[in-house]
C-alpha positions in Angstrom: -28.2 -1.0 -21.9 -31.9 0.4 -21.2 -31.9 2.7 -24.1 -31.1 0.6 -26.8 -32.5 -2.7 -25.3 -29.6 -5.1 -25.9 -26.1 -5.9 -24.5 -23.2 -4.7 -26.5 -19.9 -5.3 -24.4 -19.1 -7.8 -23.1 -18.0 -8.0 -19.7 -14.2 -9.9 -18.7 -14.7 -13.1 -16.2 -12.1 -15.2 -14.3 -12.9 -18.1 -12.7 -12.6 -18.1 -8.6 -10.9 -20.6 -6.9 -13.4 -22.6 -4.8 -13.5 -26.1 -3.2 -17.4 -26.4 -4.3 -18.4 -28.4 -6.7 -20.7 -25.6 -8.5 -17.8 -23.0 -10.6 -17.7 -19.3 -9.6 -16.5 -16.3 -11.2 -15.6 -12.7 -11.2 -15.3 -10.0 -13.3 -11.8 -7.4 -12.9 -13.6 -5.1 -15.5 -17.4 -4.9 -15.9 -19.0 -5.3 -12.7 -21.0 -1.9 -13.7 -22.4 -3.5 -16.5 -23.4 -6.9 -14.6 -25.2 -4.6 -11.5 -27.2 -2.7 -14.6 -28.7 -6.3 -16.6 -28.9 -7.5 -12.6 -31.3 -4.7 -12.1 -32.9 -5.2 -15.4 -33.9 -8.4 -14.0 -31.3 -10.7 -16.9 -30.6 -14.0 -15.4 -27.4 -14.6 -18.0 -24.9 -11.9 -19.5 -22.3 -12.6 -22.3 -18.6 -12.9 -20.9 -15.2 -13.0 -22.6 -13.5 -16.0 -20.4 -9.7 -15.3 -19.2 -8.4 -18.7 -18.2 -5.2 -17.4 -16.2 -6.0 -15.7 -13.0 -3.3 -13.2 -13.2 -4.5 -11.4 -16.1 -7.5 -10.4 -14.0 -5.0 -8.4 -11.6 -3.2 -6.8 -15.1 -6.6 -5.7 -16.4 -7.5 -4.6 -12.6 -4.3 -2.5 -12.6 -5.2 -0.6 -15.7 -8.5 0.0 -14.1 -8.7 4.3 -13.3 -12.5 4.8 -12.5 -11.6 4.5 -8.8 -8.9 6.6 -7.0 -7.6 5.5 -3.6 -5.9 6.8 -0.8 -2.9 5.7 0.4 -4.3 3.1 2.7 -7.0 1.7 0.3 -3.9 1.0 -2.3 -1.7 -0.5 0.1 -4.7 -3.0 1.3 -5.5 -3.5 -2.2 -1.9 -4.5 -3.1 -1.1 -7.0 -0.3 -4.6 -8.8 -1.0 -3.7 -9.0 -4.8 0.0 -9.8 -3.8 -1.3 -12.9 -1.4 -3.4 -14.1 -4.3 -1.1 -14.1 -7.0 1.5 -15.6 -4.7 -0.2 -19.0 -5.0 -0.6 -19.0 -9.0 3.3 -19.2 -9.3 6.7 -18.8 -8.7 6.8 -15.4 -10.2 8.9 -12.6 -8.6 7.7 -9.2 -7.5 8.9 -7.8 -10.3 6.9 -9.9 -12.6 3.9 -8.1 -10.9 5.6 -4.5 -11.2 2.6 -3.3 -13.3 0.1 -4.4 -10.8 1.6 -3.4 -7.6 2.9 -0.4 -9.3 5.2 0.6 -6.2 7.4 -2.0 -4.2 6.1 0.2 -0.6 2.6 -0.2 -0.9 3.5 -4.3 -0.6 5.2 -3.0 2.9 2.5 -0.8 3.7 -0.2 -3.4 3.2 1.1 -5.5 5.5 1.5 -2.1 8.2 -2.3 -1.3 8.1 -3.3 -5.2 8.0 -1.5 -5.5 11.4 -2.5 -1.8 12.5 -5.5 -0.3 10.7 -4.8 3.2 11.9 -1.3 3.4 10.8 -0.1 6.3 10.0 1.3 5.1 6.2 1.3 8.8 5.1 4.5 9.6 7.3 6.5 7.0 5.7 5.8 6.6 2.8 8.1 9.2 1.1 11.0 7.5 2.7 9.7 3.9 1.6 9.4 5.3 -1.8 13.1 6.0 -1.7 14.7 2.8 0.2 12.0 0.1 -0.9 12.3 -1.8 -3.6 11.0 -5.0 -5.6 12.6 -8.6 -3.8 13.8 -11.1 -6.3 12.8 -13.8 -4.3 9.8 -15.6 -5.8 7.0 -14.2 -4.0 5.5 -16.9 -1.8 9.2 -16.5 0.3 9.4 -13.0 -0.5 6.3 -12.6 2.0 8.4 -13.4 5.0 10.6 -10.7 4.4 8.0 -8.3 3.6 6.5 -8.9 6.9 9.8 -8.5 8.6 10.0 -5.2 7.0 6.2 -4.3 8.1 7.3 -5.2 11.7 10.4 -3.3 11.6 8.5 -0.1 10.3 6.0 -0.8 13.2 8.5 -0.9 15.5 9.9 2.0 14.4 6.6 3.9 14.5 5.7 2.8 18.6 9.3 5.0 18.8 7.7 8.1 17.0 4.4 7.6 18.6 6.3 7.8 21.5 8.4 11.1 20.5 4.9 12.7 19.3 3.1 12.5 23.0 6.6 13.8 24.1 5.5 16.9 22.2 2.2 16.9 22.9 3.3 17.0 26.5 5.3 20.0 25.9 2.3 21.9 24.7 3.1 21.4 20.8 0.0 20.8 18.5 0.1 20.4 15.4 -1.5 17.9 12.9 1.8 17.2 11.2 3.6 16.3 14.4 4.4 12.5 13.5 5.8 13.7 10.0 7.7 16.6 11.6 9.3 14.0 13.3 9.7 10.8 10.8 11.5 14.0 8.6 13.6 14.9 11.3 14.9 11.2 12.0 15.2 11.1 7.7 18.3 9.7 6.7 17.6 10.8 3.2 17.4 13.9 3.3 21.2 14.4 5.2 22.5 12.2 2.0 25.2 13.8 -0.3 23.5 13.8 -4.0 26.4 11.7 -5.5 26.5 9.0 -2.1 25.3 5.9 -2.5 21.5 5.1 -2.1 20.6 3.5 1.2 18.5 0.2 1.4 15.5 -0.5 3.4 17.6 -2.0 6.1 20.1 0.6 6.4 17.6 3.4 6.2 15.2 1.9 9.1 18.4 1.2 11.5 19.4 5.1 11.1 16.3 6.0 11.5 15.6 4.0 14.4 18.8 5.2 16.1 17.8 8.9 15.3 14.3 8.7 16.9 16.3 7.2 19.9 18.2 10.4 20.0 15.5 13.0 19.5 15.5 15.2 22.1 11.5 16.7 22.2 13.2 19.5 24.5 14.6 21.2 21.6 11.6 21.5 19.4 10.3 24.7 19.6 6.3 25.7 18.2 8.4 27.9 15.1 10.1 24.7 14.5 6.6 23.0 13.5 5.6 25.9 11.6 8.0 25.8 9.2 8.0 22.1 8.4 4.6 22.1 6.8 4.3 18.4 5.3 1.0 16.0 5.1 -1.1 16.1 8.1 -1.4 13.3 10.4 -3.6 10.0 10.0 -5.6 9.4 13.0 -3.9 6.6 14.8 
């Protein structure tokens, strides 16, 4: 803009919901250009108006400028979910492109409840058992909250076992991932077995966590496990 002295690429603008009399807009694709114009002292900018608010999230989903970690992505998805749920009677599958994975919805609710939640330890399991719900999103959100509550309750039990391992003198950045892997029922599933549902998988993990015996775990077991380092608690 500064070099050629003119602005040739309109930004995308969507009207933001507001109770005020003055209309307000936001851009899902054009913040850098908007910031540049403001820095140059511009008082106006050329924009293409998109009347459907839901289209803004489709544009955001295709914007790959910023790479997200799991926490950021999950929080972004659940915020998007809550806004889209107010627009119409669509189901989660309608916005599969925007959400990318059903696991991000569940994990997003967990991160909202527990910001330092170790979602990375559970993500591999959720990718296999979580699925888009076929109910309207304003109804499905309650089921999602129940799933998040179940996952957080499991996490509490996992943390207890991790602390027991630490008390035994075992130290590793992979302790939580190690315990989750040990109680993951999918690893024991025959290849031709029917896939587990979310509820079935979490029920089995909860039962297995209660039976987990830290006294039987040796440092060699941890050394062989590898995996993803646990996020901060």
